[in-house]
N, C-alpha and C positions, 0 to 999 in steps of 0.2 A: 493211815499210809506207811507203806513200810519204806525203810531206808534204801536209796536205790545202792545197786551193787554194780562192781566191775572187776575185772580181772586186774592184778598188780599188775600187769603189763601195760593193760588199758591206761590205768592210772598213772604209771610213769610215763606216757606217752602224751597224757594230758601235759604236763610239763613243757614238751616241744611245743603243743598247742599254743600253751601259754607264752610261751618264750616269742614265738611266730605272733601272736594277738599284740604282745607289748611292742615288738619292732614295727608293726602295722598302726599301731596308736601313735608311736614316736612320728612316724611319715606323716601320719594326717595332721598331728601338730606342727609340725614343720612347714608343713605344706600352706596351714592357717598362717604361719607367723611371715611366710615369705607374700603370702596373698597381702598381709596389713605390715609389710616390711616399714617401719617406722622412719630408717634411712632414706628409702627410695621416695617414701612420703613427705619429708624434711626437703630433700633435692625437688620434689614437685611444686611445693610451695615456695622454694626461693626461686625457681624458673618462673613462675607465674609472677611474682613479684619482681624479676628482672624483665620479663617482657612488658610489663604494665610499663614500668621504669622506660625502657626503651623505645617505646611505642610514644610516649609524652616528649622524650630528647628528640624524636624524628621530628614530631610536630611543631616542637619549638625551633627546629633547625631549619623546617620549611617556611615558617614565619618569619624568620630573620632574614633567609635568603631573598623571601618576596618584599622584605623592606628594602634590602639594597637593592632589588630591581627597580622598585618606586623611584627610590631616591636616584639612582643612575639615569632614570627617564628624567626627572624633573631638572637634572642638572643639563643635561642634552637639552631641554626643550628650550632652557632659557642661555644656554649657548648658540642654539640655531637662531634665536631671535636676536641676541646680540650680532652675531654673524651679517645677518640681513640688514640690521641697522646700520653696522660699522661701514657694509659696502655703499650704502647709500648715502651716508656722511662723508665715506672718501671719493665716491663720484660726484658730489657737490649738489646731489639733487634735492630740490625744493627750495623755498625764501631763506632768509637769515634767520628769521624767526623759526620755520620749521627745522633748521639745522640748530639750533640753541635745543629746542625742545629735544633732538633726538641724542645731543650730548648728555643731556639731564639724563634722559631714559637709558641710555648707556651705562651712565652711572649706577642708575637705581637697578639696572639689570647686573651689572657686575656685582654690585652687593649682594642682592638676591642670589646670584650664583655661589657667593662665597658662603653666603647661610645653608644654600642647599649640598654643597660641597662638605660642608661640616658635618650637616645631617646623612652625607652618605659615609662620611668616615666613620662616624659613629655605628652606623649600622653596619658597617664593614667588620669593626673591631667585635660588635656585638654577634656577628654570623661565624667568625673565628672562634669566639668563646664556646658559640653554642655545638660549633663544629667539634671541638675538643671535648665538651660533655656529652655528646651523642655518639662519637668514637667510643669514651671510655665505658659508656651504658651498652652498645652493641657487643664489645668485649667480653663484659660482665655478662650479657645474655649467653653468648656463645660458649662461654666458660660453665655456666650454668647449664647450660644445654648436653653439654659434653659429658658432665658430670652425672646428670641424670639418666643419659643415655648408657653410659657405663654399668651405673649402679642396675640399671633395668635390665641389661643383658646379662648381669652377674644373677641378678635373681631369677631369669627366665633360665638360666641354663642350669642352676642348681634346682629352681622347679620341676624340669626337664628329667634331671637325676633322680629326684624323691619319686616323682612318677613313675619313673620305670623301676625303681626299688619296691614301689608300693605293687604294682603290678607283678613283680617277681614273687612277692610277700603272699599277695594274694593265690598265687597260684600254688605255692607250697603249701599254705594254708586249707586250700581247697581238697588238696591230693592227701594230707593228713587227714583230716576230717574225714573223709570217704573210708579210711580204714578203721575209723572207730564206730562203735555202734550210734547208732543215730538218737538216741535217746539219752546218750550218754553227752555226746555232745550238745544236744538241745538244753540237758541239764548245767552243764559246765556255763552255755552263753548266758541264760536266765541269771546264774549267779553271777558272771562277769559283769552283767548291764547293772544288778543290783549293787554290787561294790564298787563300781566305778573302774573297772578293768583287771581286776585280778578274780579269776576264778579257780586256780589251782595253784598250790605253793608248795614247797617242801616244809616237812617237819624237822628241824637240826636239833637235836637234842630236846630241850624245854621251849624251844622258839619258832614260832610260825614266821616264814618269809613272807606270808602275805600281809601281816599286821607289823612284822619285826619286834613283836613285843612276845616275853616269857609267858605261857601257858601256866596257869594255875596248876598244882600238885595234883587237885582233885579231878580237874579237867582232861590233865594229861593222861591221869590213871582212867579214867574213861576212855579217852582215844586208844589207848595200850591194849586195851581188854575188846575193843569193837574189832570182830574179823577182818582179816585183811582185804576180803572181798568185799566188804560195806564200808560205802563211803564214809570219811571222817571229815570234820569240819573243824576251821578253824573258831574258836568261840567270839573274837574279836570281830574279823571281818566277814565271816561266814563263806569262805574259799574252803575249796574241795584241798584237804591236807594228805600229800603224799608222803607215807611214813617211810621211816629209814629202812625198813626190811622189804620194802617195796623199792626202793629207789637204788 
């Protein structure tokens, strides 16, 4: 199979095509980075942790408030019982024995009310502490949500710009490729795919810009003897080399 040929002008324009392809590769790589943005992922994890904590503190606060309500109900019930007994005692209703039992019961109820009021006070203090813990958790959650939203918006905005750049580069690439022989573009594309992105590069002195390595004197002599219309290749990367007299 004969070595493919192309005019020096077409070979030179392969460098422009390579420049566009390199820019497209950068845009694709950046888009992939944005999809997997580590900062946004970390903020999302923090947000999930803060959400879980806030749910726990909210539930704990609800339980603490319910404990206060129950304690208040018990105190109110005992107080109502005391009030009824006190009215009967004040009215002198019942026998002397009944009144004596009522006084004893009032003392018992007073002791029970004191106990319930102590429990109520403890429940109120616990609820106050729970409110403080929950308020902190809710503030932390709001801050985490704001940080994640801010980073998410920044990533989305940059991704939109990268996508627009990619569309523009794709259009330029398509237009330029249309001005080149189809078989030359196909040959360049195959090389670029094999070599990991470099299909054409300059030969500057004895250095291939495709590999960044100096070319041996024997390989360089062979390249220099190759007619300008015949494609020359980088011995290390396999990329098409555009020689100085073409560039």
